[in-house]
Every structure is written in structure tokens, then in C-alpha cells.
C-alpha positions in Angstrom: 141.2 160.7 20.9 141.1 161.2 17.1 139.1 158.0 14.8 141.2 156.5 12.2 139.5 158.5 8.9 140.7 161.7 10.8 144.2 160.3 11.2 144.4 159.1 7.6 143.1 162.7 6.5 145.9 164.5 8.3 148.9 161.8 6.9 147.4 162.7 3.6 148.0 166.2 4.4 151.0 165.9 5.8 152.3 163.9 2.9 151.5 166.7 0.7 153.2 169.4 3.0 156.3 167.3 3.2 156.6 167.7 -0.5 155.5 171.3 -0.5 158.3 172.1 2.0 160.9 171.2 -0.5 159.4 173.2 -3.2 157.3 170.1 -4.9 153.5 171.3 -5.2 152.5 167.9 -7.1 151.8 165.8 -3.5 148.7 168.4 -3.2 147.6 168.3 -7.1 147.8 164.8 -7.0 144.8 164.7 -4.1 143.2 167.6 -5.5 139.7 167.1 -7.5 138.9 168.6 -10.8 136.8 171.0 -9.6 139.0 172.3 -6.7 138.9 175.9 -5.8 141.9 177.5 -4.5 142.2 181.0 -1.7 145.5 182.5 0.0 146.8 186.2 -0.1 148.7 185.8 -3.0 146.2 185.2 -5.7 143.6 188.2 -6.7 140.8 186.1 -6.7 139.5 182.5 -6.7 141.0 180.0 -8.5 138.8 177.5 -10.3 139.4 174.1 -11.5 142.8 171.9 -11.1 144.1 173.5 -14.3 144.2 176.6 -13.1 145.5 175.4 -9.6 147.8 173.6 -11.2 149.4 176.5 -13.7 149.9 178.7 -9.9 151.7 175.8 -8.7 153.8 175.5 -11.6 155.1 179.1 -10.7 155.6 178.0 -7.5 157.5 175.2 -8.6 161.3 174.8 -6.6 160.7 178.0 -5.2 159.4 176.6 -1.5 162.3 175.4 0.6 161.6 175.1 4.5 163.9 173.9 7.0 161.0 172.0 8.6 157.4 173.0 9.5 154.9 172.3 12.2 151.1 171.3 11.3 149.5 172.7 14.9 145.9 172.2 16.5 144.3 170.0 13.6 141.2 169.3 13.2 138.6 167.0 11.1 135.1 167.6 11.0 133.2 165.3 8.8 129.9 165.6 7.2 128.5 163.0 5.3 131.1 162.7 2.3 132.5 165.7 3.5 135.3 166.3 5.4 136.6 169.7 6.8 140.3 170.0 7.9 141.4 173.2 10.0 144.8 173.6 11.2 147.5 176.1 12.1 151.1 176.0 10.0 154.5 177.3 10.6 156.8 177.0 8.2 160.5 177.6 9.3 163.1 179.2 6.2 166.5 180.7 7.7 165.3 180.7 11.1 162.5 182.6 10.2 158.8 181.6 11.2 156.1 182.0 8.3 152.9 181.0 10.0 149.3 180.6 8.4 146.4 179.1 9.0 144.8 176.9 6.8 141.3 174.8 6.0 141.0 172.5 3.3 137.7 170.9 2.3 137.8 167.3 1.1 135.4 165.2 -0.8 134.8 161.4 -0.8 135.3 160.4 -4.0 135.0 156.8 -5.0 138.6 156.1 -4.3 140.1 158.7 -2.1 139.5 161.7 -0.4 140.4 164.5 -2.7 140.8 168.3 -1.5 138.0 170.8 -3.4 138.1 173.8 -1.7 141.8 174.7 -0.1 142.3 178.5 1.9 145.6 180.0 3.5 145.6 183.2 4.9 148.8 184.3 7.1 148.3 184.7 10.5 150.5 188.0 11.2 153.8 188.8 9.3 157.1 186.1 9.8 158.6 186.4 13.1 162.3 186.9 13.1 
């Protein structure tokens, strides 16, 4: 059984993913810390800071449209003021499945949990 704090963190992630799947990356920007760092297979090197992440996401704004998605096997590990959320993600668009692994590191700031590190990597080529 998952505790309430873990459930809340996963719910926060799902809300951001709901927006992302409709082309709006702002949900992730709103829950990211000013010192966030970001990796995925589309960036040549790590992006440092919210301004860099905003520029990257703004270039993608309106380009992502998923029919649906699945957030699978979520696990939250807490360590003091940090939480690590890992999960498998499958986005579906036009009957193609796009599978990813995700790691989000959250820090508990005075007002809420904020992402300080995010890493997305494809698990395999898209599946027809």
C-alpha cells in the first residue's frame, strides 16, 4: 500500500502529464524548481535551470499530442527532503506506442514538492 505523500506526488506528475499529452508543457514548468536539470535523448547535453528548460519546452509546445498514456509501475522513494519518482511511461498516438523510462527527483521546498532533476529515456523503438 502506498502512503498518502507518495500518492500525492504521483498525482502531481499525472496532472503535468495530462497537460503534456495535449501539447502544453507548462504543467511541468510550474512544478520544476529554478535549479532544475534535465536530460532526454533529444538534447545533446544536460539542460541547467528553469530558463533553459522553458526554452526547450517552448520549442516543443503544441507538438505533442497523445491519444492516451499509461504511467506504469510508479515507485516513490523518500530520503529526507527529497523524493525519487520512477516509472514506465507509454504514450499512444495514431496507434503507435512510445515507451519511455522516467526518473523525477523532487525536493520539498517550503510551499510544495518541486522537480530538481528529470530524465527521460526511450525503452525501445516505437511499437506499431
